[in-house]
mmCIF file of the N, C-alpha and C atoms, coordinates in Angstrom:
data_MODEL
# 
_entry.id   MODEL 
# 
loop_
_atom_site.group_PDB 
_atom_site.id 
_atom_site.type_symbol 
_atom_site.label_atom_id 
_atom_site.label_alt_id 
_atom_site.label_comp_id 
_atom_site.label_asym_id 
_atom_site.label_entity_id 
_atom_site.label_seq_id 
_atom_site.pdbx_PDB_ins_code 
_atom_site.Cartn_x 
_atom_site.Cartn_y 
_atom_site.Cartn_z 
_atom_site.occupancy 
_atom_site.B_iso_or_equiv 
_atom_site.pdbx_formal_charge 
_atom_site.auth_seq_id 
_atom_site.auth_comp_id 
_atom_site.auth_asym_id 
_atom_site.auth_atom_id 
_atom_site.pdbx_PDB_model_num 
ATOM 1   N N  . MET A 1 1  ? 19.127  -10.226 6.082   1.00 0.00 ? 1  MET A N  1 
ATOM 2   C CA . MET A 1 1  ? 17.716  -9.913  6.026   1.00 0.00 ? 1  MET A CA 1 
ATOM 3   C C  . MET A 1 1  ? 17.530  -8.756  5.041   1.00 0.00 ? 1  MET A C  1 
ATOM 4   N N  . ALA A 1 2  ? 16.630  -8.936  4.080   1.00 0.00 ? 2  ALA A N  1 
ATOM 5   C CA . ALA A 1 2  ? 16.333  -7.898  3.096   1.00 0.00 ? 2  ALA A CA 1 
ATOM 6   C C  . ALA A 1 2  ? 14.892  -7.432  3.294   1.00 0.00 ? 2  ALA A C  1 
ATOM 7   N N  . ILE A 1 3  ? 14.753  -6.276  3.897   1.00 0.00 ? 3  ILE A N  1 
ATOM 8   C CA . ILE A 1 3  ? 13.428  -5.723  4.153   1.00 0.00 ? 3  ILE A CA 1 
ATOM 9   C C  . ILE A 1 3  ? 13.056  -4.810  2.991   1.00 0.00 ? 3  ILE A C  1 
ATOM 10  N N  . LYS A 1 4  ? 11.876  -5.038  2.441   1.00 0.00 ? 4  LYS A N  1 
ATOM 11  C CA . LYS A 1 4  ? 11.394  -4.247  1.312   1.00 0.00 ? 4  LYS A CA 1 
ATOM 12  C C  . LYS A 1 4  ? 9.934   -3.878  1.533   1.00 0.00 ? 4  LYS A C  1 
ATOM 13  N N  . THR A 1 5  ? 9.490   -2.894  0.793   1.00 0.00 ? 5  THR A N  1 
ATOM 14  C CA . THR A 1 5  ? 8.066   -2.567  0.808   1.00 0.00 ? 5  THR A CA 1 
ATOM 15  C C  . THR A 1 5  ? 7.435   -3.078  -0.479  1.00 0.00 ? 5  THR A C  1 
ATOM 16  N N  . LYS A 1 6  ? 6.223   -3.557  -0.330  1.00 0.00 ? 6  LYS A N  1 
ATOM 17  C CA . LYS A 1 6  ? 5.471   -4.098  -1.456  1.00 0.00 ? 6  LYS A CA 1 
ATOM 18  C C  . LYS A 1 6  ? 4.105   -3.422  -1.446  1.00 0.00 ? 6  LYS A C  1 
ATOM 19  N N  . ILE A 1 7  ? 3.712   -2.859  -2.584  1.00 0.00 ? 7  ILE A N  1 
ATOM 20  C CA . ILE A 1 7  ? 2.405   -2.209  -2.659  1.00 0.00 ? 7  ILE A CA 1 
ATOM 21  C C  . ILE A 1 7  ? 1.318   -3.267  -2.541  1.00 0.00 ? 7  ILE A C  1 
ATOM 22  N N  . ALA A 1 8  ? 0.444   -3.099  -1.551  1.00 0.00 ? 8  ALA A N  1 
ATOM 23  C CA . ALA A 1 8  ? -0.651  -4.041  -1.321  1.00 0.00 ? 8  ALA A CA 1 
ATOM 24  C C  . ALA A 1 8  ? -1.933  -3.578  -2.012  1.00 0.00 ? 8  ALA A C  1 
ATOM 25  N N  . ALA A 1 9  ? -2.149  -2.261  -2.049  1.00 0.00 ? 9  ALA A N  1 
ATOM 26  C CA . ALA A 1 9  ? -3.364  -1.723  -2.667  1.00 0.00 ? 9  ALA A CA 1 
ATOM 27  C C  . ALA A 1 9  ? -3.165  -0.243  -2.968  1.00 0.00 ? 9  ALA A C  1 
ATOM 28  N N  . GLN A 1 10 ? -3.829  0.204   -4.019  1.00 0.00 ? 10 GLN A N  1 
ATOM 29  C CA . GLN A 1 10 ? -3.824  1.629   -4.362  1.00 0.00 ? 10 GLN A CA 1 
ATOM 30  C C  . GLN A 1 10 ? -5.237  2.055   -4.711  1.00 0.00 ? 10 GLN A C  1 
ATOM 31  N N  . SER A 1 11 ? -5.545  3.317   -4.458  1.00 0.00 ? 11 SER A N  1 
ATOM 32  C CA . SER A 1 11 ? -6.835  3.860   -4.866  1.00 0.00 ? 11 SER A CA 1 
ATOM 33  C C  . SER A 1 11 ? -6.664  5.307   -5.299  1.00 0.00 ? 11 SER A C  1 
ATOM 34  N N  . LEU A 1 12 ? -7.542  5.723   -6.180  1.00 0.00 ? 12 LEU A N  1 
ATOM 35  C CA . LEU A 1 12 ? -7.607  7.099   -6.648  1.00 0.00 ? 12 LEU A CA 1 
ATOM 36  C C  . LEU A 1 12 ? -8.735  7.766   -5.874  1.00 0.00 ? 12 LEU A C  1 
ATOM 37  N N  . VAL A 1 13 ? -8.469  8.927   -5.297  1.00 0.00 ? 13 VAL A N  1 
ATOM 38  C CA . VAL A 1 13 ? -9.479  9.624   -4.501  1.00 0.00 ? 13 VAL A CA 1 
ATOM 39  C C  . VAL A 1 13 ? -9.743  10.992  -5.120  1.00 0.00 ? 13 VAL A C  1 
ATOM 40  N N  . LEU A 1 14 ? -11.008 11.247  -5.435  1.00 0.00 ? 14 LEU A N  1 
ATOM 41  C CA . LEU A 1 14 ? -11.439 12.536  -5.964  1.00 0.00 ? 14 LEU A CA 1 
ATOM 42  C C  . LEU A 1 14 ? -12.239 13.238  -4.873  1.00 0.00 ? 14 LEU A C  1 
ATOM 43  N N  . THR A 1 15 ? -11.850 14.458  -4.520  1.00 0.00 ? 15 THR A N  1 
ATOM 44  C CA . THR A 1 15 ? -12.553 15.228  -3.499  1.00 0.00 ? 15 THR A CA 1 
ATOM 45  C C  . THR A 1 15 ? -13.486 16.213  -4.188  1.00 0.00 ? 15 THR A C  1 
ATOM 46  N N  . MET A 1 16 ? -14.791 16.016  -3.969  1.00 0.00 ? 16 MET A N  1 
ATOM 47  C CA . MET A 1 16 ? -15.802 16.852  -4.611  1.00 0.00 ? 16 MET A CA 1 
ATOM 48  C C  . MET A 1 16 ? -16.294 17.940  -3.661  1.00 0.00 ? 16 MET A C  1 
ATOM 49  N N  . ASN A 1 17 ? -16.554 19.112  -4.221  1.00 0.00 ? 17 ASN A N  1 
ATOM 50  C CA . ASN A 1 17 ? -17.117 20.238  -3.490  1.00 0.00 ? 17 ASN A CA 1 
ATOM 51  C C  . ASN A 1 17 ? -18.629 20.172  -3.655  1.00 0.00 ? 17 ASN A C  1 
ATOM 52  N N  . LEU A 1 18 ? -19.342 19.897  -2.554  1.00 0.00 ? 18 LEU A N  1 
ATOM 53  C CA . LEU A 1 18 ? -20.795 19.760  -2.595  1.00 0.00 ? 18 LEU A CA 1 
ATOM 54  C C  . LEU A 1 18 ? -21.516 21.088  -2.405  1.00 0.00 ? 18 LEU A C  1 
ATOM 55  N N  . GLY A 1 19 ? -20.772 22.154  -2.176  1.00 0.00 ? 19 GLY A N  1 
ATOM 56  C CA . GLY A 1 19 ? -21.379 23.451  -1.912  1.00 0.00 ? 19 GLY A CA 1 
ATOM 57  C C  . GLY A 1 19 ? -21.530 23.681  -0.418  1.00 0.00 ? 19 GLY A C  1 
ATOM 58  N N  . GLU A 1 20 ? -22.302 24.688  -0.079  1.00 0.00 ? 20 GLU A N  1 
ATOM 59  C CA . GLU A 1 20 ? -22.470 25.044  1.332   1.00 0.00 ? 20 GLU A CA 1 
ATOM 60  C C  . GLU A 1 20 ? -23.513 24.165  2.006   1.00 0.00 ? 20 GLU A C  1 
ATOM 61  N N  . ASP A 1 21 ? -23.221 23.817  3.270   1.00 0.00 ? 21 ASP A N  1 
ATOM 62  C CA . ASP A 1 21 ? -24.207 23.087  4.062   1.00 0.00 ? 21 ASP A CA 1 
ATOM 63  C C  . ASP A 1 21 ? -25.152 24.090  4.722   1.00 0.00 ? 21 ASP A C  1 
ATOM 64  N N  . LYS A 1 22 ? -26.028 23.614  5.595   1.00 0.00 ? 22 LYS A N  1 
ATOM 65  C CA . LYS A 1 22 ? -27.020 24.498  6.225   1.00 0.00 ? 22 LYS A CA 1 
ATOM 66  C C  . LYS A 1 22 ? -26.394 25.542  7.146   1.00 0.00 ? 22 LYS A C  1 
ATOM 67  N N  . ASN A 1 23 ? -25.125 25.323  7.552   1.00 0.00 ? 23 ASN A N  1 
ATOM 68  C CA . ASN A 1 23 ? -24.422 26.276  8.413   1.00 0.00 ? 23 ASN A CA 1 
ATOM 69  C C  . ASN A 1 23 ? -23.524 27.222  7.621   1.00 0.00 ? 23 ASN A C  1 
ATOM 70  N N  . GLY A 1 24 ? -23.563 27.128  6.307   1.00 0.00 ? 24 GLY A N  1 
ATOM 71  C CA . GLY A 1 24 ? -22.763 28.013  5.474   1.00 0.00 ? 24 GLY A CA 1 
ATOM 72  C C  . GLY A 1 24 ? -21.329 27.557  5.259   1.00 0.00 ? 24 GLY A C  1 
ATOM 73  N N  . LYS A 1 25 ? -21.004 26.353  5.699   1.00 0.00 ? 25 LYS A N  1 
ATOM 74  C CA . LYS A 1 25 ? -19.649 25.826  5.507   1.00 0.00 ? 25 LYS A CA 1 
ATOM 75  C C  . LYS A 1 25 ? -19.617 24.956  4.253   1.00 0.00 ? 25 LYS A C  1 
ATOM 76  N N  . ILE A 1 26 ? -18.481 24.987  3.570   1.00 0.00 ? 26 ILE A N  1 
ATOM 77  C CA . ILE A 1 26 ? -18.319 24.177  2.372   1.00 0.00 ? 26 ILE A CA 1 
ATOM 78  C C  . ILE A 1 26 ? -18.266 22.696  2.766   1.00 0.00 ? 26 ILE A C  1 
ATOM 79  N N  . ALA A 1 27 ? -19.067 21.889  2.105   1.00 0.00 ? 27 ALA A N  1 
ATOM 80  C CA . ALA A 1 27 ? -19.093 20.445  2.354   1.00 0.00 ? 27 ALA A CA 1 
ATOM 81  C C  . ALA A 1 27 ? -18.330 19.729  1.241   1.00 0.00 ? 27 ALA A C  1 
ATOM 82  N N  . PHE A 1 28 ? -17.539 18.737  1.633   1.00 0.00 ? 28 PHE A N  1 
ATOM 83  C CA . PHE A 1 28 ? -16.763 17.950  0.680   1.00 0.00 ? 28 PHE A CA 1 
ATOM 84  C C  . PHE A 1 28 ? -17.137 16.483  0.812   1.00 0.00 ? 28 PHE A C  1 
ATOM 85  N N  . LYS A 1 29 ? -16.956 15.747  -0.278  1.00 0.00 ? 29 LYS A N  1 
ATOM 86  C CA . LYS A 1 29 ? -17.172 14.301  -0.262  1.00 0.00 ? 29 LYS A CA 1 
ATOM 87  C C  . LYS A 1 29 ? -16.073 13.660  -1.090  1.00 0.00 ? 29 LYS A C  1 
ATOM 88  N N  . ASN A 1 30 ? -15.508 12.571  -0.566  1.00 0.00 ? 30 ASN A N  1 
ATOM 89  C CA . ASN A 1 30 ? -14.476 11.833  -1.289  1.00 0.00 ? 30 ASN A CA 1 
ATOM 90  C C  . ASN A 1 30 ? -15.094 10.661  -2.031  1.00 0.00 ? 30 ASN A C  1 
ATOM 91  N N  . LEU A 1 31 ? -14.663 10.497  -3.269  1.00 0.00 ? 31 LEU A N  1 
ATOM 92  C CA . LEU A 1 31 ? -15.032 9.345   -4.077  1.00 0.00 ? 31 LEU A CA 1 
ATOM 93  C C  . LEU A 1 31 ? -13.768 8.537   -4.303  1.00 0.00 ? 31 LEU A C  1 
ATOM 94  N N  . SER A 1 32 ? -13.759 7.285   -3.843  1.00 0.00 ? 32 SER A N  1 
ATOM 95  C CA . SER A 1 32 ? -12.577 6.425   -3.981  1.00 0.00 ? 32 SER A CA 1 
ATOM 96  C C  . SER A 1 32 ? -12.798 5.410   -5.088  1.00 0.00 ? 32 SER A C  1 
ATOM 97  N N  . LEU A 1 33 ? -11.837 5.342   -5.980  1.00 0.00 ? 33 LEU A N  1 
ATOM 98  C CA . LEU A 1 33 ? -11.831 4.326   -7.028  1.00 0.00 ? 33 LEU A CA 1 
ATOM 99  C C  . LEU A 1 33 ? -10.732 3.347   -6.663  1.00 0.00 ? 33 LEU A C  1 
ATOM 100 N N  . LYS A 1 34 ? -11.120 2.154   -6.301  1.00 0.00 ? 34 LYS A N  1 
ATOM 101 C CA . LYS A 1 34 ? -10.169 1.172   -5.768  1.00 0.00 ? 34 LYS A CA 1 
ATOM 102 C C  . LYS A 1 34 ? -9.611  0.283   -6.867  1.00 0.00 ? 34 LYS A C  1 
ATOM 103 N N  . GLN A 1 35 ? -8.706  -0.573  -6.487  1.00 0.00 ? 35 GLN A N  1 
ATOM 104 C CA . GLN A 1 35 ? -8.057  -1.558  -7.350  1.00 0.00 ? 35 GLN A CA 1 
ATOM 105 C C  . GLN A 1 35 ? -7.244  -0.910  -8.467  1.00 0.00 ? 35 GLN A C  1 
ATOM 106 N N  . VAL A 1 36 ? -6.578  0.203   -8.151  1.00 0.00 ? 36 VAL A N  1 
ATOM 107 C CA . VAL A 1 36 ? -5.638  0.803   -9.093  1.00 0.00 ? 36 VAL A CA 1 
ATOM 108 C C  . VAL A 1 36 ? -4.425  -0.119  -9.166  1.00 0.00 ? 36 VAL A C  1 
ATOM 109 N N  . LYS A 1 37 ? -3.993  -0.441  -10.361 1.00 0.00 ? 37 LYS A N  1 
ATOM 110 C CA . LYS A 1 37 ? -2.864  -1.365  -10.524 1.00 0.00 ? 37 LYS A CA 1 
ATOM 111 C C  . LYS A 1 37 ? -1.614  -0.818  -9.843  1.00 0.00 ? 37 LYS A C  1 
ATOM 112 N N  . PRO A 1 38 ? -0.855  -1.680  -9.178  1.00 0.00 ? 38 PRO A N  1 
ATOM 113 C CA . PRO A 1 38 ? 0.358   -1.225  -8.478  1.00 0.00 ? 38 PRO A CA 1 
ATOM 114 C C  . PRO A 1 38 ? 1.379   -0.562  -9.400  1.00 0.00 ? 38 PRO A C  1 
ATOM 115 N N  . ASN A 1 39 ? 1.390   -0.936  -10.670 1.00 0.00 ? 39 ASN A N  1 
ATOM 116 C CA . ASN A 1 39 ? 2.361   -0.356  -11.600 1.00 0.00 ? 39 ASN A CA 1 
ATOM 117 C C  . ASN A 1 39 ? 1.802   0.832   -12.379 1.00 0.00 ? 39 ASN A C  1 
ATOM 118 N N  . ALA A 1 40 ? 0.619   1.318   -12.007 1.00 0.00 ? 40 ALA A N  1 
ATOM 119 C CA . ALA A 1 40 ? 0.033   2.474   -12.688 1.00 0.00 ? 40 ALA A CA 1 
ATOM 120 C C  . ALA A 1 40 ? 0.886   3.715   -12.442 1.00 0.00 ? 40 ALA A C  1 
ATOM 121 N N  . THR A 1 41 ? 1.139   4.470   -13.504 1.00 0.00 ? 41 THR A N  1 
ATOM 122 C CA . THR A 1 41 ? 1.933   5.691   -13.372 1.00 0.00 ? 41 THR A CA 1 
ATOM 123 C C  . THR A 1 41 ? 1.058   6.828   -12.851 1.00 0.00 ? 41 THR A C  1 
ATOM 124 N N  . ASP A 1 42 ? 1.696   7.838   -12.294 1.00 0.00 ? 42 ASP A N  1 
ATOM 125 C CA . ASP A 1 42 ? 0.952   9.014   -11.843 1.00 0.00 ? 42 ASP A CA 1 
ATOM 126 C C  . ASP A 1 42 ? 0.245   9.680   -13.022 1.00 0.00 ? 42 ASP A C  1 
ATOM 127 N N  . GLU A 1 43 ? 0.894   9.698   -14.184 1.00 0.00 ? 43 GLU A N  1 
ATOM 128 C CA . GLU A 1 43 ? 0.290   10.287  -15.377 1.00 0.00 ? 43 GLU A CA 1 
ATOM 129 C C  . GLU A 1 43 ? -0.968  9.518   -15.787 1.00 0.00 ? 43 GLU A C  1 
ATOM 130 N N  . GLY A 1 44 ? -0.901  8.195   -15.720 1.00 0.00 ? 44 GLY A N  1 
ATOM 131 C CA . GLY A 1 44 ? -2.060  7.374   -16.052 1.00 0.00 ? 44 GLY A CA 1 
ATOM 132 C C  . GLY A 1 44 ? -3.204  7.584   -15.079 1.00 0.00 ? 44 GLY A C  1 
ATOM 133 N N  . ILE A 1 45 ? -2.880  7.669   -13.808 1.00 0.00 ? 45 ILE A N  1 
ATOM 134 C CA . ILE A 1 45 ? -3.900  7.906   -12.783 1.00 0.00 ? 45 ILE A CA 1 
ATOM 135 C C  . ILE A 1 45 ? -4.535  9.276   -12.983 1.00 0.00 ? 45 ILE A C  1 
ATOM 136 N N  . HIS A 1 46 ? -3.721  10.269  -13.314 1.00 0.00 ? 46 HIS A N  1 
ATOM 137 C CA . HIS A 1 46 ? -4.237  11.620  -13.565 1.00 0.00 ? 46 HIS A CA 1 
ATOM 138 C C  . HIS A 1 46 ? -5.167  11.629  -14.779 1.00 0.00 ? 46 HIS A C  1 
ATOM 139 N N  . THR A 1 47 ? -4.813  10.888  -15.819 1.00 0.00 ? 47 THR A N  1 
ATOM 140 C CA . THR A 1 47 ? -5.656  10.802  -17.014 1.00 0.00 ? 47 THR A CA 1 
ATOM 141 C C  . THR A 1 47 ? -7.023  10.222  -16.666 1.00 0.00 ? 47 THR A C  1 
ATOM 142 N N  . VAL A 1 48 ? -7.045  9.188   -15.851 1.00 0.00 ? 48 VAL A N  1 
ATOM 143 C CA . VAL A 1 48 ? -8.315  8.596   -15.412 1.00 0.00 ? 48 VAL A CA 1 
ATOM 144 C C  . VAL A 1 48 ? -9.107  9.607   -14.591 1.00 0.00 ? 48 VAL A C  1 
ATOM 145 N N  . ALA A 1 49 ? -8.435  10.307  -13.694 1.00 0.00 ? 49 ALA A N  1 
ATOM 146 C CA . ALA A 1 49 ? -9.110  11.309  -12.857 1.00 0.00 ? 49 ALA A CA 1 
ATOM 147 C C  . ALA A 1 49 ? -9.767  12.381  -13.717 1.00 0.00 ? 49 ALA A C  1 
ATOM 148 N N  . GLU A 1 50 ? -9.061  12.859  -14.734 1.00 0.00 ? 50 GLU A N  1 
ATOM 149 C CA . GLU A 1 50 ? -9.614  13.890  -15.621 1.00 0.00 ? 50 GLU A CA 1 
ATOM 150 C C  . GLU A 1 50 ? -10.845 13.369  -16.359 1.00 0.00 ? 50 GLU A C  1 
ATOM 151 N N  . ALA A 1 51 ? -10.814 12.110  -16.778 1.00 0.00 ? 51 ALA A N  1 
ATOM 152 C CA . ALA A 1 51 ? -11.961 11.528  -17.477 1.00 0.00 ? 51 ALA A CA 1 
ATOM 153 C C  . ALA A 1 51 ? -13.162 11.383  -16.545 1.00 0.00 ? 51 ALA A C  1 
ATOM 154 N N  . VAL A 1 52 ? -12.915 10.941  -15.318 1.00 0.00 ? 52 VAL A N  1 
ATOM 155 C CA . VAL A 1 52 ? -14.000 10.736  -14.356 1.00 0.00 ? 52 VAL A CA 1 
ATOM 156 C C  . VAL A 1 52 ? -14.611 12.069  -13.933 1.00 0.00 ? 52 VAL A C  1 
ATOM 157 N N  . LYS A 1 53 ? -13.796 13.114  -13.833 1.00 0.00 ? 53 LYS A N  1 
ATOM 158 C CA . LYS A 1 53 ? -14.297 14.439  -13.444 1.00 0.00 ? 53 LYS A CA 1 
ATOM 159 C C  . LYS A 1 53 ? -15.470 14.872  -14.315 1.00 0.00 ? 53 LYS A C  1 
ATOM 160 N N  . GLY A 1 54 ? -15.397 14.529  -15.593 1.00 0.00 ? 54 GLY A N  1 
ATOM 161 C CA . GLY A 1 54 ? -16.415 14.966  -16.541 1.00 0.00 ? 54 GLY A CA 1 
ATOM 162 C C  . GLY A 1 54 ? -17.789 14.374  -16.320 1.00 0.00 ? 54 GLY A C  1 
ATOM 163 N N  . ILE A 1 55 ? -17.893 13.287  -15.580 1.00 0.00 ? 55 ILE A N  1 
ATOM 164 C CA . ILE A 1 55 ? -19.203 12.655  -15.377 1.00 0.00 ? 55 ILE A CA 1 
ATOM 165 C C  . ILE A 1 55 ? -19.726 12.810  -13.950 1.00 0.00 ? 55 ILE A C  1 
ATOM 166 N N  . LEU A 1 56 ? -18.967 13.502  -13.102 1.00 0.00 ? 56 LEU A N  1 
ATOM 167 C CA . LEU A 1 56 ? -19.394 13.675  -11.711 1.00 0.00 ? 56 LEU A CA 1 
ATOM 168 C C  . LEU A 1 56 ? -20.366 14.844  -11.587 1.00 0.00 ? 56 LEU A C  1 
ATOM 169 N N  . PRO A 1 57 ? -21.304 14.749  -10.645 1.00 0.00 ? 57 PRO A N  1 
ATOM 170 C CA . PRO A 1 57 ? -22.311 15.801  -10.500 1.00 0.00 ? 57 PRO A CA 1 
ATOM 171 C C  . PRO A 1 57 ? -21.812 17.060  -9.781  1.00 0.00 ? 57 PRO A C  1 
ATOM 172 N N  . TYR A 1 58 ? -20.626 17.004  -9.179  1.00 0.00 ? 58 TYR A N  1 
ATOM 173 C CA . TYR A 1 58 ? -20.077 18.137  -8.435  1.00 0.00 ? 58 TYR A CA 1 
ATOM 174 C C  . TYR A 1 58 ? -18.662 18.430  -8.912  1.00 0.00 ? 58 TYR A C  1 
ATOM 175 N N  . PRO A 1 59 ? -18.208 19.681  -8.747  1.00 0.00 ? 59 PRO A N  1 
ATOM 176 C CA . PRO A 1 59 ? -16.827 20.001  -9.136  1.00 0.00 ? 59 PRO A CA 1 
ATOM 177 C C  . PRO A 1 59 ? -15.812 19.286  -8.242  1.00 0.00 ? 59 PRO A C  1 
ATOM 178 N N  . VAL A 1 60 ? -14.706 18.892  -8.842  1.00 0.00 ? 60 VAL A N  1 
ATOM 179 C CA . VAL A 1 60 ? -13.641 18.197  -8.116  1.00 0.00 ? 60 VAL A CA 1 
ATOM 180 C C  . VAL A 1 60 ? -12.614 19.219  -7.653  1.00 0.00 ? 60 VAL A C  1 
ATOM 181 N N  . GLU A 1 61 ? -12.348 19.225  -6.342  1.00 0.00 ? 61 GLU A N  1 
ATOM 182 C CA . GLU A 1 61 ? -11.398 20.163  -5.742  1.00 0.00 ? 61 GLU A CA 1 
ATOM 183 C C  . GLU A 1 61 ? -10.001 19.576  -5.610  1.00 0.00 ? 61 GLU A C  1 
ATOM 184 N N  . GLY A 1 62 ? -9.902  18.249  -5.594  1.00 0.00 ? 62 GLY A N  1 
ATOM 185 C CA . GLY A 1 62 ? -8.593  17.639  -5.409  1.00 0.00 ? 62 GLY A CA 1 
ATOM 186 C C  . GLY A 1 62 ? -8.557  16.203  -5.891  1.00 0.00 ? 62 GLY A C  1 
ATOM 187 N N  . VAL A 1 63 ? -7.366  15.789  -6.289  1.00 0.00 ? 63 VAL A N  1 
ATOM 188 C CA . VAL A 1 63 ? -7.127  14.419  -6.737  1.00 0.00 ? 63 VAL A CA 1 
ATOM 189 C C  . VAL A 1 63 ? -5.946  13.886  -5.942  1.00 0.00 ? 63 VAL A C  1 
ATOM 190 N N  . SER A 1 64 ? -6.089  12.685  -5.384  1.00 0.00 ? 64 SER A N  1 
ATOM 191 C CA . SER A 1 64 ? -4.974  12.091  -4.647  1.00 0.00 ? 64 SER A CA 1 
ATOM 192 C C  . SER A 1 64 ? -4.920  10.592  -4.903  1.00 0.00 ? 64 SER A C  1 
ATOM 193 N N  . LYS A 1 65 ? -3.763  10.031  -4.587  1.00 0.00 ? 65 LYS A N  1 
ATOM 194 C CA . LYS A 1 65 ? -3.550  8.594   -4.718  1.00 0.00 ? 65 LYS A CA 1 
ATOM 195 C C  . LYS A 1 65 ? -3.199  8.070   -3.337  1.00 0.00 ? 65 LYS A C  1 
ATOM 196 N N  . ASN A 1 66 ? -3.937  7.081   -2.875  1.00 0.00 ? 66 ASN A N  1 
ATOM 197 C CA . ASN A 1 66 ? -3.632  6.433   -1.602  1.00 0.00 ? 66 ASN A CA 1 
ATOM 198 C C  . ASN A 1 66 ? -2.964  5.098   -1.887  1.00 0.00 ? 66 ASN A C  1 
ATOM 199 N N  . THR A 1 67 ? -1.847  4.862   -1.210  1.00 0.00 ? 67 THR A N  1 
ATOM 200 C CA . THR A 1 67 ? -1.107  3.622   -1.393  1.00 0.00 ? 67 THR A CA 1 
ATOM 201 C C  . THR A 1 67 ? -0.932  2.938   -0.046  1.00 0.00 ? 67 THR A C  1 
ATOM 202 N N  . LEU A 1 68 ? -1.299  1.669   0.008   1.00 0.00 ? 68 LEU A N  1 
ATOM 203 C CA . LEU A 1 68 ? -1.091  0.846   1.196   1.00 0.00 ? 68 LEU A CA 1 
ATOM 204 C C  . LEU A 1 68 ? 0.045   -0.108  0.875   1.00 0.00 ? 68 LEU A C  1 
ATOM 205 N N  . SER A 1 69 ? 1.101   -0.043  1.671   1.00 0.00 ? 69 SER A N  1 
ATOM 206 C CA . SER A 1 69 ? 2.272   -0.890  1.437   1.00 0.00 ? 69 SER A CA 1 
ATOM 207 C C  . SER A 1 69 ? 2.469   -1.860  2.586   1.00 0.00 ? 69 SER A C  1 
ATOM 208 N N  . GLU A 1 70 ? 2.973   -3.032  2.248   1.00 0.00 ? 70 GLU A N  1 
ATOM 209 C CA . GLU A 1 70 ? 3.363   -4.025  3.245   1.00 0.00 ? 70 GLU A CA 1 
ATOM 210 C C  . GLU A 1 70 ? 4.879   -3.993  3.366   1.00 0.00 ? 70 GLU A C  1 
ATOM 211 N N  . ILE A 1 71 ? 5.368   -4.170  4.576   1.00 0.00 ? 71 ILE A N  1 
ATOM 212 C CA . ILE A 1 71 ? 6.808   -4.282  4.796   1.00 0.00 ? 71 ILE A CA 1 
ATOM 213 C C  . ILE A 1 71 ? 7.099   -5.767  4.941   1.00 0.00 ? 71 ILE A C  1 
ATOM 214 N N  . VAL A 1 72 ? 7.934   -6.282  4.041   1.00 0.00 ? 72 VAL A N  1 
ATOM 215 C CA . VAL A 1 72 ? 8.174   -7.725  4.004   1.00 0.00 ? 72 VAL A CA 1 
ATOM 216 C C  . VAL A 1 72 ? 9.658   -8.036  4.099   1.00 0.00 ? 72 VAL A C  1 
ATOM 217 N N  . ASP A 1 73 ? 9.943   -9.208  4.644   1.00 0.00 ? 73 ASP A N  1 
ATOM 218 C CA . ASP A 1 73 ? 11.306  -9.732  4.695   1.00 0.00 ? 73 ASP A CA 1 
ATOM 219 C C  . ASP A 1 73 ? 11.490  -10.581 3.445   1.00 0.00 ? 73 ASP A C  1 
ATOM 220 N N  . ASP A 1 74 ? 12.276  -10.088 2.516   1.00 0.00 ? 74 ASP A N  1 
ATOM 221 C CA . ASP A 1 74 ? 12.457  -10.727 1.218   1.00 0.00 ? 74 ASP A CA 1 
ATOM 222 C C  . ASP A 1 74 ? 13.235  -12.039 1.303   1.00 0.00 ? 74 ASP A C  1 
ATOM 223 N N  . THR A 1 75 ? 13.862  -12.309 2.436   1.00 0.00 ? 75 THR A N  1 
ATOM 224 C CA . THR A 1 75 ? 14.663  -13.532 2.556   1.00 0.00 ? 75 THR A CA 1 
ATOM 225 C C  . THR A 1 75 ? 13.843  -14.729 3.010   1.00 0.00 ? 75 THR A C  1 
ATOM 226 N N  . ILE A 1 76 ? 12.631  -14.484 3.492   1.00 0.00 ? 76 ILE A N  1 
ATOM 227 C CA . ILE A 1 76 ? 11.777  -15.580 3.957   1.00 0.00 ? 76 ILE A CA 1 
ATOM 228 C C  . ILE A 1 76 ? 11.075  -16.189 2.750   1.00 0.00 ? 76 ILE A C  1 
ATOM 229 N N  . VAL A 1 77 ? 11.244  -17.470 2.584   1.00 0.00 ? 77 VAL A N  1 
ATOM 230 C CA . VAL A 1 77 ? 10.585  -18.181 1.489   1.00 0.00 ? 77 VAL A CA 1 
ATOM 231 C C  . VAL A 1 77 ? 9.290   -18.754 2.033   1.00 0.00 ? 77 VAL A C  1 
ATOM 232 N N  . GLY A 1 78 ? 8.210   -18.505 1.355   1.00 0.00 ? 78 GLY A N  1 
ATOM 233 C CA . GLY A 1 78 ? 7.007   -19.026 1.938   1.00 0.00 ? 78 GLY A CA 1 
ATOM 234 C C  . GLY A 1 78 ? 5.886   -19.011 1.062   1.00 0.00 ? 78 GLY A C  1 
# 
């Protein structure tokens, strides 16, 4: 049995700082860009994030990549 992981989906997440809410706490909002290619490099994803930052209405506090992987049995033909 050969168990492997296979990337099912990836997304780029930009965390924006919306400023203070009515209680004086910093409010954040995540913007997810889905359908990132499974073979996209971290450098490529970062380049896209930097380009997108320039058109957003709020400052970006963080950039992350979310990856959803499937665990598959590579010996099963199907």
